[in-house]
C-alpha positions in Angstrom: 125.1 -44.9 -32.9 125.7 -47.9 -35.2 124.2 -50.1 -32.5 121.0 -48.0 -32.5 120.4 -48.4 -36.2 121.3 -52.1 -36.0 118.7 -52.7 -33.3 116.0 -50.8 -35.3 116.7 -53.0 -38.4 116.7 -56.1 -36.2 113.4 -55.2 -34.6 111.7 -54.3 -37.8 112.7 -57.7 -39.3 111.1 -59.7 -36.5 107.5 -58.8 -37.1 107.8 -59.3 -40.8 108.7 -63.0 -40.3 105.8 -63.3 -37.9 103.3 -61.7 -40.3 104.2 -64.1 -43.1 104.4 -67.2 -41.0 101.4 -69.6 -40.9 99.0 -69.4 -38.0 99.8 -65.9 -36.7 96.4 -64.5 -37.4 94.5 -67.8 -37.1 92.6 -68.3 -33.9 93.0 -71.6 -32.0 90.4 -74.2 -33.0 87.6 -75.2 -30.7 88.2 -78.3 -28.6 86.7 -81.5 -29.8 86.7 -85.2 -28.9 89.3 -85.9 -31.5 91.5 -82.9 -31.0 93.3 -81.9 -27.7 94.5 -78.3 -27.5 97.9 -78.0 -25.8 99.4 -74.8 -24.3 102.3 -74.5 -26.9 99.7 -74.2 -29.7 98.1 -71.2 -27.9 101.4 -69.3 -27.3 101.8 -67.6 -30.7 103.7 -64.5 -31.9 101.5 -61.4 -31.6 101.6 -57.6 -31.9 100.5 -54.6 -29.9 100.0 -51.0 -31.2 99.7 -48.2 -28.7 98.6 -44.6 -29.3 99.2 -42.2 -26.4 97.6 -38.7 -26.2 99.2 -36.4 -23.6 98.6 -32.8 -22.5 99.9 -30.0 -24.8 103.1 -29.5 -22.8 103.9 -33.2 -23.0 104.7 -35.6 -25.8 102.2 -37.8 -27.7 103.6 -41.3 -28.4 103.2 -44.1 -30.8 104.5 -47.6 -29.9 104.7 -50.9 -31.7 105.5 -54.1 -29.8 106.2 -57.6 -31.1 106.1 -60.6 -28.8 108.0 -63.7 -30.1 108.1 -67.0 -28.1 111.5 -68.7 -28.7 111.0 -71.9 -26.6 107.6 -73.2 -25.5 107.0 -76.1 -23.1 103.8 -77.3 -21.4 104.5 -75.2 -18.3 107.1 -72.6 -19.2 108.4 -70.4 -22.1 111.3 -68.2 -23.1 110.5 -65.2 -25.3 111.7 -62.0 -26.8 109.7 -58.8 -26.4 110.7 -55.7 -28.4 109.2 -52.2 -28.7 109.8 -49.4 -31.1 108.4 -46.0 -30.2 108.3 -42.4 -31.5 107.5 -39.3 -29.3 106.1 -36.2 -30.8 107.5 -32.8 -29.9 105.2 -31.1 -27.3 102.8 -28.7 -28.9 103.4 -26.1 -26.2 107.2 -25.6 -26.4 109.7 -22.7 -26.4 111.8 -24.5 -29.0 109.6 -24.1 -32.1 112.5 -24.7 -34.4 113.1 -28.2 -33.1 112.1 -31.4 -35.1 108.5 -32.5 -35.2 109.7 -35.7 -33.5 111.0 -35.3 -30.0 112.7 -38.7 -29.8 112.8 -42.2 -31.2 113.7 -45.3 -29.3 113.6 -49.0 -28.9 113.5 -51.5 -26.1 114.4 -55.2 -26.0 113.5 -57.8 -23.3 114.3 -61.5 -23.0 111.9 -63.1 -20.6 111.1 -66.4 -18.9 107.5 -67.3 -17.7 106.4 -70.4 -15.7 102.9 -71.5 -15.2 101.9 -72.4 -11.6 100.0 -75.5 -10.6 96.7 -75.8 -12.5 97.8 -73.3 -15.2 95.7 -70.7 -13.4 98.5 -68.2 -12.8 102.2 -67.6 -13.6 105.3 -65.8 -12.6 108.1 -64.5 -14.8 111.4 -62.5 -15.0 112.8 -60.5 -17.9 115.9 -58.3 -18.6 117.1 -56.2 -21.5 118.4 -53.1 -23.1 116.8 -49.8 -24.0 118.0 -46.8 -26.0 116.7 -43.5 -27.3 117.8 -40.7 -29.7 116.7 -37.2 -28.7 118.0 -34.0 -30.2 120.9 -35.8 -31.7 122.0 -37.2 -28.4 122.0 -40.9 -27.6 120.8 -42.4 -24.3 121.0 -46.0 -23.1 119.9 -48.1 -20.1 119.6 -51.7 -18.8 116.4 -53.0 -17.3 115.0 -55.9 -15.3 111.5 -56.9 -14.4 109.5 -59.4 -12.3 105.8 -60.3 -12.7 103.1 -62.5 -11.0 99.7 -62.8 -12.7 96.5 -64.6 -11.8 92.9 -64.1 -13.0 92.1 -61.4 -10.3 95.5 -59.9 -9.5 98.8 -58.9 -11.1 102.0 -57.6 -9.6 104.8 -56.1 -11.7 108.1 -54.6 -10.5 110.7 -53.1 -12.8 114.0 -51.3 -12.5 116.3 -49.5 -15.0 119.8 -48.2 -14.7 121.6 -45.9 -17.3 124.8 -46.9 -19.1 127.1 -44.9 -21.3 126.6 -41.2 -21.3 124.1 -40.5 -18.5 124.0 -36.8 -19.1 125.1 -34.1 -21.6 126.1 -30.5 -20.7 123.6 -29.3 -23.3 120.6 -29.4 -23.1 121.4 -30.3 -19.5 119.2 -33.4 -19.3 120.1 -36.8 -17.7 118.5 -40.2 -17.6 116.2 -40.8 -14.6 116.7 -44.2 -13.0 113.2 -45.5 -12.1 112.1 -48.2 -9.8 108.4 -49.2 -10.1 105.9 -51.5 -8.3 102.5 -51.8 -9.9 99.4 -53.9 -9.1 96.3 -54.6 -11.1 93.1 -55.4 -9.3 89.4 -55.7 -10.5 87.0 -52.8 -9.7 83.9 -54.9 -9.5 82.7 -53.4 -12.8 83.0 -55.8 -15.7 86.0 -55.1 -18.0 87.3 -52.2 -15.8 90.7 -52.7 -14.0 92.4 -50.4 -11.5 96.2 -50.1 -11.6 97.9 -48.1 -8.8 101.7 -47.7 -9.2 104.4 -46.5 -6.9 107.7 -45.4 -8.3 111.0 -43.8 -7.1 113.3 -41.9 -9.5 116.8 -40.4 -9.2 119.1 -38.6 -11.6 122.8 -38.2 -12.4 123.1 -35.1 -10.3 121.7 -36.8 -7.2 118.2 -35.5 -7.2 115.5 -38.0 -6.3 111.8 -38.3 -5.5 109.0 -40.8 -4.9 106.0 -40.7 -7.1 102.6 -42.3 -7.7 100.4 -43.1 -10.6 96.8 -44.1 -10.9 95.5 -45.9 -14.0 92.2 -47.2 -15.1 91.9 -49.7 -18.0 88.7 -50.5 -19.8 88.7 -53.6 -22.0 86.3 -53.3 -24.9 87.3 -56.8 -26.0 90.5 -58.9 -25.9 91.9 -56.9 -28.8 91.0 -53.3 -27.8 91.7 -51.5 -24.5 91.5 -47.8 -23.3 93.7 -46.5 -20.5 93.4 -43.3 -18.5 96.4 -42.3 -16.3 97.5 -39.5 -13.9 100.7 -39.1 -11.9 102.7 -36.9 -9.6 106.3 -36.6 -8.4 108.2 -33.5 -7.2 110.8 -33.7 -10.0 108.3 -33.6 -12.9 105.1 -32.4 -11.3 101.7 -33.7 -12.3 100.8 -35.3 -15.6 98.3 -37.5 -17.4 97.6 -39.4 -20.5 94.9 -41.3 -22.5 96.1 -44.4 -24.3 94.6 -46.8 -26.8 95.9 -50.4 -27.0 95.2 -52.6 -30.1 96.3 -56.2 -30.3 95.0 -57.5 -33.7 96.3 -61.0 -33.3 95.9 -61.7 -29.6 95.8 -65.4 -28.8 92.4 -66.7 -27.7 91.8 -69.9 -25.7 89.0 -72.4 -26.7 85.7 -71.9 -24.8 85.8 -75.6 -23.6 88.7 -77.7 -22.5 91.4 -75.0 -22.4 94.7 -76.2 -20.9 95.3 -72.7 -19.5 92.9 -70.3 -17.7 91.6 -68.1 -20.6 91.7 -65.0 -18.4 95.6 -65.1 -18.1 96.4 -66.3 -21.7 96.6 -62.7 -23.1 99.2 -61.8 -20.4 101.1 -65.1 -20.5 101.4 -64.9 -24.3 101.9 -61.2 -24.5 104.2 -58.3 -24.0 105.7 -57.4 -20.6 104.6 -53.8 -21.1 106.7 -50.7 -20.2 105.6 -50.2 -16.6 107.3 -46.9 -16.4 110.9 -48.0 -17.1 111.3 -49.2 -20.7 110.6 -45.8 -22.3 113.7 -43.8 -21.4 112.8 -40.9 -19.2 114.9 -37.7 -19.1 115.0 -34.9 -16.5 111.7 -33.0 -16.5 109.7 -35.5 -18.6 106.5 -37.3 -17.6 106.5 -41.0 -16.6 106.1 -43.5 -19.4 102.4 -44.1 -18.9 100.8 -47.4 -19.9 101.1 -51.0 -18.6 
């Protein structure tokens, strides 16, 4: 339990330093004959806020993510990505005496990303630790991820495995270990992206099932995105969610002479997302929607 509160204090301290450091909210200057914009100057700390609206029998969720580059070179970077989230108690529930908040959790990833030839695409790996406190019970897991991103295609694969107490006799819930593969492809409609996801889950008691998720993302601008998702697997049934993403200080490449393809900068200098594994999922709960 002490580790949980230590991590929360640690995570809250990171964005404070970012907010009060110089250049976080400033956009990169336009290129000129005298000034040459380099990739390290574009890879800056930034934040993402997520607001997820779920059906009445599921949990609404609020997330805050902070991306912090630790080491930046001309063609690679090492970074920390941390997320804090709170899930609301389902509106339709038999346990009306339970807390208004269903669970609170946090997720930490350390990642490595490397630009490919021409700075037009990149690949990366990440690993980390997740935990959640629900109904006074503490759940933990380790996670790992792999990603490849280009202007017109993205592939992300993630896996998480529980550690510590995987299940409790009461309320009889255990952590679901998920494996995910997700791709992002353009639809031919400007600013609209299609994200099919395949996942496989199994629990402490040996139950397992494949599942699928379909997601549509609409980008209003680089800072604001709306996501609509639906999913199905035999352990949890069908579900869906509407999610709003807001990145107030997303990095923006110069319109001329950018050293990196502007279409991938937001992903290269941004969070790895949850992709169905970073938000701890218990028996009977919906997938962690959102990319």
